[in-house]
N, C-alpha and C positions, 0 to 999 in steps of 0.2 A: 711302802709309803708311795703316794702320788703326789704330782704337784700341778697346779693349774697355770697356763699361760694365757694371757690376754691377747698376746699377738698369735695364737693359735685359734683363735674364733673364726677367722675369716676361713682358714684352711678347712675347719670344720665344716662351715657351710657350703663351699664351694664342692667337699668331697659330697655333703648330701644331695645337691644339685646333679652332681656328675654321676653318682650312683645312681638314683633312682631316675635319673633322665635316660642315663644308658640301659635299662631293663627294658627288655624286649615286652609287649602286652601279652597276656596270658595266652590270647588266641594263636600270635605267632610263635610261641614255646612250642604249641602243639604239634607243629611242622618240622620242628629242628629234630635232628637223627638223635639215636638213644645217648645218653652219655650217664656219666659215673663218677662218684667221688673216689680217688685214690690216694696212697699213700698218707702225706700230712694231714691233706684234706679230708680224707676219710676219718681218721683219727680225731680230729676237730670234730667234724659235724655229728660223729657218734657221741661225742660228750657233750653235746649242747642241745639233744632231743629235737625239737621241732623248730627250732630258733632256725636257721639256717635255710628252711622249706627244700624245696629239690631243685636239683641242678637243670639247667638250661643249655649248657653245653659243655665239653670236657677242658679239662685243664690247659693253657697256652701260656706261650712266653709274650710277654709284654717289652717289646724293645726300647719303649721309650722311658721305662724307668727300672729295668732288669728284673722286674718281677714275674713269678707266675702266678696268675690269675684266674678266677672260673666264676663266671655270672651264676646267681641262684634266684629263685622264685622271690626272695628277701633280700638280697643283697648282693655281696662281693666277697669270695672267698679269695686270699693273696697270700702267697709266701714272700716276704720281705728281704731282698737280696742284703740290704742295709747290715741285716743284723741275725737273720737267717730264722727270723719268728713267722710262723702260719698263725692267720689272723682271718677273721670275718667282721664284716662291718656291714650294717644295715641303714647308714648314712648318718645315723646319730649316736649310734653307740659303737663300741669295738672290743670282741671277744678277743682274747690273745692266747696261744698256749705256748707261754714263756717259761722261764728257769723256775717259777714257780707254780708251775701247774696253768690250770684254766683260770684267766682273770679278765673281768669286765670294767669298761671306764668308758668315760664319754668322748666322744671325737675332738672335743678341745682341750682333752688333758691326756697326759704322759706320765707313764711310770718313770721312777726314777731310774730302771735299769735299761731302758729305751733310748736310742738316738735322739737327740732334739731335731736333727734335721735330716730329714731324707725325702729321695724324689716322693711327688704328690702322685697320687693314683690316677692313673690315665686311661686305663681299661678299654683299649680300644678293641671292638669286636674282632674275632677271628676269622678269617677268609671264608665267605661264602660266595659262590660265583652268582654275577648279578644275571637275573633274567632277562635283562632288556640289553646285555651288554652285545656288540656286534659280533658276530661268529667269526673265529680265524678263517683266513683263506684256505689254510690247510689245516685240516683236521689230525690233530697230532695222534686219535686214537687209530685210524686208519690209513695215515698217509704211508705210502710207500718209502723204500728206503732213499731214494733219490729225491724226494720232498722231504725227507726228515733232514738231510744235509743242509736245507736253505731254511728250517724252521727252528733248529735245535739250540743254536748259539744266541742268547742274550734271548731267548723266548720266554713269554708269559705262557706256561704251564701248571700253573698252580691247581692242584686237586687232578692233574693228570692221572690216566690209568694206564701202567706199565708193567701191570702184572704179570710175570712170566715173559715178558719183551726181550728180545736179541738185541742190545743198543750197542756191542761190542766197539770199541774206538769213537764212539760219538763225541761231539763237542759240545757239552750242555753248560760250557762256561758261560759266569754272569746270569743263568736263566732263572726265572723266578718259578721255584720248585716246590713252595709251602705244599704241604699237607696231599703231596703226591703220594702214588700207591705203587710201589716197585717191588713189593715181594716177589720173590724168585727169580727176578731179571738177572740179564746177564751182561755188567757194565765192564768188562774186562779192557784194560786199557782206556778206558774213558775219561773224559776232561771235564771235570766240574769246579774249575777254578773260579772262586768268587760267587758261586752258586748260592741261592738261598734254599736250603731244605727243611725248613722249620717244620717241626713236626710231620714230616714225611715218614713213609713206614717202608723201609728198604731191608725188610728179615728175609732171612734164609736167600740172599742174592750173591751173585759174584762181584766184587769189584778188585779182582786181582790186578795189581801196579796200576788201578787208577788213580788220578790226580783229583785230590780235594782240598788244594791249597786255599786257606782262607775263606773255607765254605763257612757258612752260617746253618748249624744245622741244631739247634737246640729243640730238645725234646722228639728228636728223630728216632725212630727204631731200625737200629742194623742188628738186632740179636741172631746169632746164630750165621752170621754171614761173614763171606770169603774176602778179608782185606788184607791177603797177605802181599807186601809189598807195596802197599798204596802210600801216597802221599798228602798226611793231615798236616801239613806243615801250618803253624798261625792259623788253623780253623779252629773254629768255636761250637762245641759241642755240650752245652750247659745241660743237665739233667737227660739226656740221650742215655739211650738202653744198647749197650755194647755185649750185653750177656752172652757167653758160648760163642762169641766173635773170635774168628780167627786172623790176628793181628801180627803175625810174626813178621819181622826185618820190616815192619812199618815206619814210615819216618812221620813223627807225632812231636816233632821239636815245637816248642811254644804254643802248643794246642792246648784250649781251653776247654779240659773235660773235668771241670769242677760239678761235684753231685751227680756224676753219671755213674749208671750202673756197669761195672766192668767184672760181674759175679764170674769164674768159670771162664773168662777171655784166655786166650793163649796169644801172650806178649814176648815170647822169647824173643830176642835179639833184635826187638824193637827201640828205636832212638826215641825215648823221651827228653830229653835234657830241655830243661826250662818248661815243661807242661805242668800245666794248673791241675792238681787232684784234689785239690780241697773238697772233703766230704765225700769224695767218690767212692765205693763200694768196689773193694777189689778181691772178697772174699774167693778163696780157692782158684782165684788168676796164677798164670804161671807168667813170672817175669824172668826165668832163666835168662843171664845173658844181656837183659834188658840196659839199656842206658838209661838211669835215674838221677844224673847228675842234675843238680838246680832244680828239683822239683818240688812244688808244693804238695805238701801232704797234710794238712792240717785237718783234723778232723775225719782224715781217711780211713775207711774200715779194711783193715789188712789181716784179718784173720784168714788162717789157713792160706795164705799166699805163699806158692811156691817159687823156690828160686832168688827168694830174698839177697842171699848172700852167695849167689852164684854166678861169678862173671865169665863163665864160658857159655856160649851159644850151643845148642845142641841140637 
């Protein structure tokens, strides 16, 4: 059953303007880097044929509404945090992969299983460096260590390339490092307190004893990284990838790891008190001796998790 809401007509109209107005022109799309549909977006688009068109960008986190979003040539894909539904809208109709499979409705309608009130689609564009932006006084790609000490703290380091960099002990606190490339880097004892690492790639890196308190790292890739004894207290890593990561003795108290990938992660003796593991995938993870008191585990995937009932660290 679906029901009409006259009061939602304005929302539908606003969404139409928002989605169609936010889409780049076809010519501009040709200049964008390669993109793909993944996970729930891939499942939805495969079931819809040619309706969604092709991607214009990769999936990203929208901090204004908590959704995951991705523009296409025909509209907007989004994962709705309010109820975990994956959907596509062309500004007039919405296709939803809900509890009854694929359903379609007008934007001015709602199914009876949908929440009536949820944040409107804001869909800001992901970060792309501006060609007209003034250059930094110090180039972070080539700066010597003594100059890095001047620019690292609270710096604008969006999309910076730190692949295989040696930045042990550096202070990146409150830096904006969205979409940073940090694969293979050594960040032992580095301070990332309150830094923005949204969409950053930090795979196969060393963050031993690093401080990531109150970091925002949604969609970050930390797979196969060494985070032993790292401090991630009150950090937010929504839908981040920690698969195969070494998190032994890490401090993850009150961290938001909802819908993150922790497959095969080593969490032995980690402190996860109060952490949010809603929808997280812990398949094959080792939690021997980990403190899981007061964690949220709704819809978490725990198949093959090792050491769930082993209180002793090893």
